C-alpha positions as CSV (number, residue, x, y, z in Angstrom):
1,V,78.3,-96.8,-28.4
2,F,75.2,-94.9,-29.2
3,Q,72.0,-95.0,-27.2
4,N,68.8,-93.0,-26.8
5,L,67.5,-90.9,-29.7
6,D,65.4,-87.7,-29.6
7,R,64.1,-86.5,-32.9
8,L,64.4,-82.7,-33.6
9,N,62.2,-80.6,-35.8
10,D,64.9,-79.8,-38.3
11,G,65.5,-83.4,-39.2
12,S,68.5,-83.8,-36.9
13,L,68.7,-86.2,-34.0
14,L,70.0,-86.1,-30.4
15,L,71.6,-89.2,-29.0
16,V,74.0,-90.1,-26.2
17,E,77.4,-91.8,-26.7
18,I,78.0,-93.9,-23.7
19,K,81.7,-94.5,-24.1
20,R,82.6,-91.0,-25.3
21,G,80.4,-89.5,-22.5
22,T,78.5,-87.0,-24.7
23,L,75.1,-85.7,-25.7
24,T,75.6,-85.5,-29.5
25,R,73.6,-84.0,-32.3
26,V,73.5,-85.8,-35.6
27,Y,72.7,-83.7,-38.6
28,K,70.9,-84.8,-41.7
29,D,74.1,-85.0,-43.7
30,G,75.8,-87.2,-41.0
31,R,77.8,-84.5,-39.3
32,L,78.2,-84.8,-35.5
33,S,78.3,-82.0,-33.0
34,V,78.8,-82.4,-29.2
35,V,76.0,-80.6,-27.4
36,A,77.2,-81.4,-23.8
37,Q,80.0,-83.4,-22.2
38,L,78.5,-85.7,-19.6
39,G,81.5,-87.8,-18.7
40,N,85.3,-87.6,-18.8
41,F,86.6,-89.7,-21.7
42,N,90.2,-89.9,-20.6
43,L,91.6,-93.4,-20.9
44,N,92.6,-94.7,-17.4
45,Y,93.0,-98.4,-17.7
46,F,94.1,-100.7,-20.6
47,H,94.7,-104.4,-20.6
48,V,95.3,-106.9,-23.4
49,F,94.3,-110.5,-23.1
50,P,96.7,-112.2,-25.7
51,E,94.9,-115.5,-25.7
52,S,91.6,-114.0,-26.8
53,K,92.8,-110.8,-28.5
54,H,90.4,-108.8,-26.3
55,K,91.2,-105.4,-24.9
56,S,89.6,-104.1,-21.7
57,F,89.6,-100.4,-20.7
58,Y,87.4,-97.9,-18.9
59,F,86.8,-94.2,-18.9
60,T,86.3,-92.0,-15.9
61,G,83.3,-89.9,-15.1
62,G,80.6,-92.5,-16.0
63,G,78.5,-92.7,-19.1
64,P,75.2,-91.2,-20.2
65,N,72.8,-94.1,-21.1
66,S,69.7,-92.3,-22.5
67,S,68.1,-88.9,-22.9
68,A,64.7,-87.3,-23.2
69,V,63.2,-83.9,-23.5
70,G,61.3,-82.7,-20.4
71,P,58.3,-80.4,-20.1
72,D,60.6,-77.4,-19.4
73,G,62.5,-78.0,-22.7
74,N,65.6,-79.2,-21.0
75,I,67.3,-82.6,-21.6
76,Y,67.2,-85.3,-18.9
77,V,69.8,-88.0,-18.9
78,T,70.2,-91.4,-17.2
79,Q,73.8,-91.6,-16.1
80,N,75.0,-95.2,-15.5
81,G,78.2,-94.3,-13.5
82,G,80.7,-96.0,-15.8
83,F,81.5,-99.4,-17.3
84,M,84.6,-101.5,-18.0
85,W,84.7,-101.9,-21.7
86,S,85.9,-104.7,-24.0
87,S,87.2,-104.1,-27.5
88,I,86.8,-107.3,-29.5
89,R,88.2,-107.6,-33.0
90,T,86.0,-109.7,-35.3
91,S,86.0,-110.4,-39.1
92,S,83.5,-107.5,-39.5
93,G,85.5,-105.0,-37.4
94,V,86.0,-104.0,-33.8
95,F,83.2,-104.6,-31.4
96,N,83.0,-102.4,-28.3
97,A,80.9,-103.8,-25.4
98,P,80.2,-102.5,-22.0
99,G,80.8,-104.9,-19.1
100,S,81.3,-104.8,-15.4
101,Q,81.3,-101.8,-13.1
102,A,84.1,-99.3,-13.7
103,I,87.0,-99.2,-11.2
104,D,86.3,-95.6,-10.4
105,Y,82.5,-96.0,-10.1
106,K,80.8,-93.8,-7.5
107,T,77.1,-93.9,-8.2
108,G,74.4,-93.8,-10.9
109,S,72.3,-90.6,-11.3
110,I,69.8,-88.6,-13.2
111,Q,71.3,-85.5,-14.9
112,K,69.7,-82.4,-16.1
113,V,71.1,-80.5,-19.1
114,E,69.8,-76.9,-19.1
115,I,69.9,-75.9,-22.7
116,S,68.5,-73.2,-25.0
117,S,65.7,-74.3,-27.3
118,D,67.9,-73.8,-30.4
119,L,70.6,-76.1,-28.9
120,E,73.2,-73.3,-29.2
121,L,73.8,-72.7,-25.5
122,V,74.2,-75.2,-22.7
123,N,73.7,-73.3,-19.5
124,S,74.5,-76.1,-17.0
125,V,74.7,-79.8,-16.4
126,S,73.6,-80.8,-12.9
127,T,72.8,-83.9,-11.0
128,L,69.1,-84.2,-10.1
129,Y,69.0,-87.6,-8.3
130,T,71.5,-90.1,-7.0
131,A,69.0,-92.0,-4.9
132,G,65.3,-92.7,-4.5
133,I,62.8,-94.0,-2.0
134,D,61.7,-97.7,-2.2
135,I,58.2,-99.0,-1.6
136,A,59.0,-99.5,2.1
137,G,60.2,-95.9,2.5
138,N,63.9,-96.7,2.6
139,V,66.5,-94.6,0.7
140,V,68.1,-96.7,-2.1
141,P,71.0,-95.5,-4.3
142,L,70.7,-95.4,-8.0
143,R,73.1,-98.0,-9.3
144,G,73.0,-97.7,-13.1
145,P,70.0,-95.8,-14.6
146,N,69.4,-96.9,-18.1
147,D,66.4,-95.6,-20.0
148,L,63.6,-93.1,-19.4
149,V,60.3,-91.9,-20.8
150,F,58.1,-88.8,-19.9
151,D,54.4,-89.1,-19.4
152,S,52.0,-86.3,-20.4
153,S,51.9,-84.9,-16.9
154,G,55.6,-84.1,-17.0
155,G,57.0,-86.8,-14.7
156,F,59.2,-89.6,-16.0
157,W,59.7,-93.3,-15.5
158,F,63.2,-94.8,-15.7
159,T,64.8,-98.1,-15.4
160,D,67.8,-98.9,-13.2
161,H,69.8,-101.6,-14.9
162,G,72.2,-102.0,-12.0
163,K,75.9,-102.9,-12.1
164,V,77.7,-106.2,-12.4
165,R,80.9,-107.0,-10.5
166,E,83.2,-110.0,-10.5
167,R,81.2,-112.0,-8.0
168,D,77.9,-110.3,-7.6
169,R,75.4,-107.9,-9.3
170,D,72.7,-105.5,-8.3
171,V,69.0,-106.3,-8.1
172,T,67.1,-103.2,-9.3
173,G,63.8,-101.9,-10.6
174,V,61.8,-99.0,-12.1
175,F,61.5,-95.5,-10.6
176,Y,59.1,-92.5,-11.2
177,A,60.5,-89.0,-10.7
178,K,59.7,-85.3,-11.0
179,I,61.9,-82.8,-12.7
180,D,62.1,-80.4,-9.8
181,G,64.1,-82.8,-7.7
182,S,61.4,-83.4,-5.1
183,F,60.3,-86.9,-5.8
184,C,62.0,-90.1,-6.9
185,K,60.3,-93.3,-5.9
186,E,60.9,-97.0,-6.8
187,V,57.6,-98.4,-8.1
188,I,58.6,-101.8,-9.4
189,F,61.0,-104.2,-7.7
190,P,62.6,-106.6,-8.2
191,L,63.5,-106.9,-11.9
192,N,66.3,-108.7,-13.7
193,S,68.5,-105.9,-15.2
194,P,65.6,-103.7,-16.6
195,N,66.5,-101.8,-19.7
196,G,64.1,-100.3,-22.2
197,I,61.0,-98.5,-21.0
198,G,58.0,-96.9,-22.9
199,L,54.4,-95.9,-22.7
200,S,51.5,-96.9,-24.9
201,P,50.2,-94.0,-27.1
202,D,47.4,-93.3,-24.7
203,G,49.7,-93.4,-21.7
204,K,47.7,-96.1,-19.9
205,V,50.3,-98.9,-20.2
206,L,53.9,-99.0,-19.2
207,Y,56.3,-101.4,-21.0
208,V,59.6,-102.6,-19.5
209,A,62.2,-104.8,-21.1
210,E,64.6,-107.0,-19.2
211,T,68.0,-107.5,-20.9
212,P,69.3,-111.0,-19.8
213,T,65.8,-112.7,-19.9
214,G,64.7,-111.2,-23.2
215,R,61.3,-110.4,-21.7
216,I,58.8,-107.6,-22.1
217,Y,56.4,-106.8,-19.2
218,K,53.4,-104.6,-19.2
219,Y,51.9,-102.6,-16.3
220,Q,48.6,-100.8,-16.1
221,V,49.1,-97.1,-15.2
222,K,46.5,-95.8,-12.6
223,S,47.8,-92.2,-12.4
224,P,51.1,-90.4,-12.8
225,G,53.7,-92.5,-11.0
226,V,51.1,-95.0,-9.7
227,L,50.5,-98.5,-11.2
228,E,47.5,-100.8,-10.7
229,S,50.1,-103.4,-9.4
230,E,53.8,-103.7,-9.3
231,R,53.4,-107.2,-10.6
232,G,53.5,-106.9,-14.4
233,R,52.1,-109.2,-17.0
234,L,54.6,-111.0,-19.2
235,L,53.8,-109.8,-22.7
236,Y,56.6,-111.5,-24.8
237,S,59.7,-113.6,-24.3
238,A,62.4,-113.6,-27.0
239,P,63.6,-116.8,-28.7
240,E,66.8,-118.4,-27.5
241,G,69.9,-116.4,-28.2
242,Y,68.4,-112.9,-27.8
243,M,68.4,-110.2,-25.2
244,F,66.6,-106.9,-25.1
245,D,67.8,-103.3,-25.0
246,S,65.9,-100.0,-25.4
247,L,62.4,-99.7,-27.0
248,A,60.0,-97.4,-28.7
249,V,56.3,-97.7,-29.4
250,D,55.0,-97.1,-32.9
251,G,51.7,-95.5,-34.0
252,E,49.9,-98.9,-34.0
253,G,50.9,-99.5,-30.4
254,N,53.5,-102.1,-31.3
255,I,56.4,-102.3,-28.9
256,C,59.6,-102.1,-31.0
257,V,62.5,-103.5,-29.0
258,A,66.2,-103.3,-29.9
259,T,67.3,-106.9,-29.9
260,L,70.8,-108.1,-29.1
261,G,72.3,-111.4,-30.1
262,K,71.9,-114.0,-32.8
263,G,69.4,-116.8,-33.2
264,S,66.5,-118.1,-35.3
265,L,65.3,-114.6,-36.4
266,G,68.8,-113.4,-37.5
267,K,71.7,-111.4,-36.2
268,G,70.6,-108.4,-34.1
269,G,67.6,-106.2,-35.0
270,I,64.3,-104.8,-33.9
271,S,61.6,-107.1,-32.5
272,V,58.1,-105.7,-33.2
273,I,55.8,-107.0,-30.6
274,K,52.0,-106.8,-30.7
275,A,50.5,-104.9,-27.8
276,D,47.6,-107.4,-27.4
277,G,50.0,-110.2,-26.3
278,S,49.5,-112.3,-29.4
279,G,53.2,-112.4,-30.1
280,L,55.7,-111.1,-32.7
281,H,54.4,-108.8,-35.4
282,S,57.8,-108.9,-37.3
283,F,61.5,-108.8,-36.9
284,L,63.8,-106.3,-38.7
285,E,67.3,-107.8,-38.9
286,T,70.1,-105.3,-38.8
287,K,73.0,-107.8,-38.9
288,D,74.6,-105.9,-36.0
289,F,74.8,-108.1,-32.8
290,F,74.6,-105.0,-30.6
291,T,71.5,-103.2,-31.9
292,T,70.5,-100.9,-29.0
293,N,67.7,-98.4,-29.8
294,I,65.1,-97.0,-32.2
295,C,63.1,-93.8,-32.7
296,F,60.8,-92.4,-35.4
297,G,61.0,-89.3,-37.5
298,G,60.6,-88.0,-41.1
299,K,57.4,-87.4,-42.9
300,E,54.4,-88.8,-40.9
301,L,57.0,-90.4,-38.6
302,R,57.6,-93.2,-41.1
303,D,61.4,-93.2,-40.8
304,A,62.8,-95.4,-38.2
305,Y,66.3,-94.5,-36.9
306,V,68.2,-97.4,-35.3
307,T,71.5,-97.4,-33.4
308,L,74.0,-100.1,-34.3
309,S,76.4,-99.9,-31.4
310,G,78.5,-102.9,-32.4
311,S,79.6,-101.0,-35.6
312,G,79.1,-97.5,-34.3
313,K,76.5,-96.6,-36.9
314,L,73.1,-94.8,-37.0
315,V,70.9,-96.1,-39.8
316,R,67.5,-95.2,-41.2
317,T,64.8,-97.4,-42.7
318,Q,61.1,-97.0,-43.7
319,W,58.7,-98.3,-41.1
320,H,55.5,-100.1,-42.0
321,C,53.3,-97.6,-40.1
322,K,53.5,-94.2,-38.5
323,G,55.7,-93.9,-35.5
324,H,54.6,-92.3,-32.2
325,R,55.7,-88.9,-31.0
326,C,57.1,-88.8,-27.5
327,N,55.8,-86.2,-25.0
328,F,57.6,-82.7,-25.2
329,E,59.7,-83.5,-28.3
330,E,58.3,-80.3,-29.9
331,L,59.9,-78.1,-27.2
332,L,63.3,-78.3,-28.8
333,R,63.5,-75.9,-31.8
334,P,67.1,-76.0,-33.2
335,A,68.3,-73.1,-35.3
336,M,67.8,-73.8,-39.0
337,K,71.2,-73.5,-40.7
338,S,71.9,-73.3,-44.4
339,N,74.4,-76.2,-44.3
340,L,72.0,-78.7,-42.7
């Protein structure tokens, strides 16, 4: 299962593979190279349900859920702590889906991957945070960090999606943190399994997607890590049959949300939502039930790269406008090789 994407200046991409537990580089010709191992992919548990032809299994060591380049040029990763997985065979192939909390789960965390700017040398992988401070000043553990975005000051916002167990699930929110390990504070609570997060091009609005409700909320940013109010405005609610995953913001300010499920708009895709609250701009159908993320690259940022996690594919399509460059992406300068 692929997740977050960081575009590099040689045309390659960085993404995380949750199930494999890696930070992976994808070259222009489709080749893959593991940049860092962020979880142990040894198979520990396997069970077959004959009546449904489903297979459940999990991998130790958790799973990286998203990544972003920080102001120091290093990679910061949301580590979800591990899932149980289901492998479901359908007419179009095998569908791998994350589910409940892994049997060996310990905690969620924020990881720091110290790396050379050419991506040739990983110096270390360390844990930056396993807990934060809530609005009342209490220490709260990170349950399942999911997505993150850096603001122009060098701090980052991230969602904690939480974990689901057989009879209960976590209630979580959104945090703001600094890269030096000194500050990690919950700024929005409660939310229902928050997932995608992004900033408007001017950095004045924070967008948060909830997965099970299929809702996008917007929050006015007062200053780095500070909102006008922890009560957001509902910007958009998806039609019946859809849920939301990660998101990106394009050059026009539209919120482009990876959309799971099947309904009146089609089977899986990207919902392009107008920032003024007037509704849906368009829907790009991918025909993959488990469409999980999007980023922009190419000439004038007009290429959209989309992760199709149900089929394990990364695809590219032309976007209707310029994309938006995330803060600090330019700090990674991979070596230009003749075989790219």
